[in-house]
N, C-alpha and C positions, 0 to 999 in steps of 0.2 A: 797590339791591334789584331793579330791573327786569332787570338782567343775570342775577342769580341765579334769578329767576323764569323767565326764558327758558330757562336751562339745565335747570331743574327740569321744565319742560313741553315740552322739545324733542321728546320722543317723540310726544306728542299733536299738536304742530304738524306734525311730519313725516308723521304718519298722515293728517291732514286734507289736506295738500298732495298726498300720494300718491294719496289717493282722488279728489281733483279732477283730478289729472293722468290717472289711469286712466279717469275718466269722459270727458275730452276725447279720449283716445286711442281709446276705443271709438266715440265719435261720428265721429272722423276715418276709422276703418276701415269702419264700417257706413254706407253711403250712405242707408239708409232713415231714419237719425236726423238731424234738422236740426242741423247743427254750430253755426250762429249762435245758435239758441235755447238750446242747451245751454251755449254759452260765456257767454251772458247769465246763466243760472242759476248757473253756477260763480262768476261775478264777484260776484253778489249773495250767494252763500254765503260767499265769502271776506270780504266787507264785514261780514256779520252775525257771522262768526267773530271778526273783529278787534274789533268792538264788544264781543262777549261776553268776549273775552280780557281787555280792559282793565277791564271790570266785575269779572270774577273776580280780576284782579290786586289791586285795592284790597281786595276782600273777603277773599281768602285770605292776603294778606301783612300785614295790620294786626297780627295776633297775633305773627307772627315779627319784624315790624319793632319792636314794643315789646319783644320778647324780646332783640333785638339791641341796643337802646338801654338795656336794663336795667343799672343800676349795680352789680349783683352784691352788693348790701348785705343780702341775705336778706329784703328787703321786696318781696313780690310784688304789692303794691297798684298799682304802676306798670305792670304787665303787663296788656295787654288780655285780657278774658275769652275763654276758648276757646269756639269754636262748633262746628267740625267734629269728628267722632269722633277723627281723628288728632291734632288740636290738643289735645283733652281728654286723650289718652294722654300727650302731652308735658307738659301742665300738671300732671297728677297725679304724673308722675315727678319733675318739678322740685320740686313742693310737698313730696313725701315726702323727697326728698334734702335740701332746704333745712331742713326740720324736724329731720332727723337731724343735719345739720351744726350747726344752732343748739344742739341739745341737747349735742352733743359739745364745742362751743366753751364752753358754759356750764360743763360738768363740768370741762374742762381749766383754765378760768379759776379755778374754785373750788379745784382741786388746786394750781395755781401760787400762788394767794394764800395758801393754807394753808401750803405749803412755804416761801414768803417770810416769813410771820409766824413760823413755827417757827425758821427760820434767824436772823432778826433777834432773836428772843427768846433764842436760844442765844448769839449774839454779845454781847448785853447781859449775859447770865449769866456769860460767860467774862471780861468786863471786871472783874467783882468780884474774882476771885482775882488777876487781873493787877494791880489796884490794890494788893491786899495784898502781892503780890510786889515792887512798886515801893517800898512802905514798908519792906519787909525789906531790899531792896538799899540803900536810902538809909542804913540803920543799920549797914551793913557798914563795917569799918575797912580791910580790905585793898584799897587803891585800884586795883591792876591787875586783880584778880579782879572787883571791883565794876564797873569800866569794861566788862569783857567781858560780864558778866551784863546790864548796863544796855543794851548794844548789842543783845544777843539779845532782850531784853524789848521794845526799840523795834521790832525787825523784826516780832515777833508783833503788836504793837499796830498797826503800819502795815498789815499784811496784813488784820487784822480790820476796820480802818477802810475799807480798799478794798472789802472784801466787803460791808460795811454800806451804803456809798454806791452800790455797783453795783446792789444790790437796790432802792434808792430812786430811781435815775435814771428808770425808766419813769414814775414818778409825780411827778417833781420840779417840773413846771409848776404842780401844785397847792400846792407848797411854796415857790415863789418869792416873795420880798418885796423890792421895789425900794426902795432908799434911798441916801442919800449915805454912802459907806463910807470910813472913814479907813484908808489903806493901812498906815501905820506900826504901829498896834496889831496888825493881822493878821500882818504880817511878823515882828514881834518875838515874837508868840505861837508861830508856826510854827517859828521859829529856836530858841526856847527848848526846844520839845519835841524838837528834833533835836540838842540840845546834846551829848549823849554820843557820838553818831555823828561830829559835827564835831570834837570833841576827839580822838577816836581816829584820825581821818584828817588832823588838823592843818589844818582848813579854816576860814577866817574869812569874814566878809561885809563888803562895801563897799556901803552903802545911800545912794542919792541920789534924793530924791523931789522933783523940780521941780513935779510936780502931786500934792499930798498926798491928794486924794480922787477917787473915781470913783463913778459911778452903777451900782450892781450889787446883787447879793444876797450879803451878808457870809458866810453859811455855805457856799454853794457856791463862792464865790470863794476862800475859805480852802482848800477841797478842791483846787481847781485849783493854787493856789500850793504846797500841800503836795506834790502829785505832781511838779511841776516842780523843787522844791527837792530832793526825795529822788532824782529822776533825776540832777540835777547832782551831788549828793553821791556817788551810786553810781559815777559814772564820772570822779570827780576825786580828786586826791591832793595834799595839801600846797599848795594854792593857794586864793585868795579867789574867792568867788562874788559877782558884781556884780549889784546890783538897782537899776534906774533907771526912774523914771517921767517921762514928758514928754508934751508936746502936739504933734501934727502933723496938719495939715489939719483943724483944729478937732475932732480926736478924741484922746482920752487913750490913751496906750500905756504898757505896763509891760514892761520887758525884764529877763529873768533869764539871765545869761551866766556860763558856767564856762570854765575853761581845761583841761578834761579831755581825754579821748582823741578826742572828736569823732565825727562820723557819716560813714561812707563814702557817697559820692555815689549808689552803686547801692542803698543802703538807704533813701534819702529817700522814695520813693513808698510805703514800707511801714511807716514808723515808727509810724503811728497805727493799724495793723491789730491786731486782737485776737491776743494770744499771740506777736507778733513781737518778737524780742530783737535779734539782730544776726547778720550773716553772718560777721563777722570773729571774734567771740568766742562761737561757738555753744555752747561748753561752759560758759558762765557760768551756773551753776545758781542764782545769787542773783537773776537777772532772771526775772520772770514774764511780761513782755510785756503787762501789764494797765494799768500806770500811765498811759502816754501814750494808750492806747486809751480809758480812762475819762475822761481829761482832755479829749480831743477830743469825746466824746459830751456831756459837761456843757457845754463851751464852745459847741457848736453850738446847744444848747437856749437858752443865755443870749445867743446872737448875738455871742459873742466870737470874733474871728478870730485864728488863731494862725499866725504866720510863724516859720519855722525857718531859721537860718543856721548853717552848720557846715563845718569843714574837718578832716579826719583829723589828729589830733595837735595841733590848735590850739584846741579847745574848741567849744562849742555855745551858740547864743543863741536863746532862745524869746521872741518878742515878742507880747504880748497887746494886741489893739486892741479897745477897748470901744465898744459902740454908743452913739449919742447917746441922750439921755433919752427923746425921743419914740418911738424905735424900741423901747426897753425897755418903755415903758409900753404899747405895742401888744401886746408879747409877753405881758405879765401881764394884759392886758385891763382895766387901770385907767383 
């Protein structure tokens, strides 16, 4: 801050120095003026100015120092009260701007919350006719037509589910419940929901659970597994998806591996980006680029690390590494 203050007051410092230099110059030119006495006066003046400078430095910079250290949280109580007229102008301007920002943020938050509530209400309303459609499809006798309709119904259901969870993610920390979760029931439930898609593509599952349980949140873990399974199904054809849980370095891991088309190496840095699909199959309109993006967001909140291994044409492996119990308990504040 001292450097900034020197720059701010450099014109005044130069003026004082110039005036003292002019005084000494006049004394040197005019023999009637005692040079030594005037030099002594200039020396005392500079000492007094230096003392005055440091006194004013602490007085004039305390407000700006507190402003510089302000955490920008719209709480002005941490800022020193303004004393000088210019400081009061700055304080009034910041206060008015902060009040306006706070008002705008509050209005925007209310608007976003209202939009979220309306969208979630709409999603729940749409699920009612979807359930009725599922019952109607189940009663159909034409197996081929029934399979096609069930596949399209499943796509709509998964898209709605994605949208619903996307709106819940910003508030998911309030919804987390840590417990010992059985992996097998979750996997069987998710696979059963994807049955029509699996039958259409001729895909089976090979499940091997060396570690049958994990410490996690069942609902959000189901969402992560659902996204990874749908991603594996989307890019596989006529091959099994392998699901394997194991322990490594005292941490539980869950691997979901497919033998699909794989991921190109240049796409690896972007697979979790919002809206990114693929550079090789850019015309694939079935992909929304949201599944892995939402998976990563949820996994980050739950402290689940995701490793990806893939080779083009040889399939893809997603490995979930779960945090230990103590780390998850810290996350939930329990």
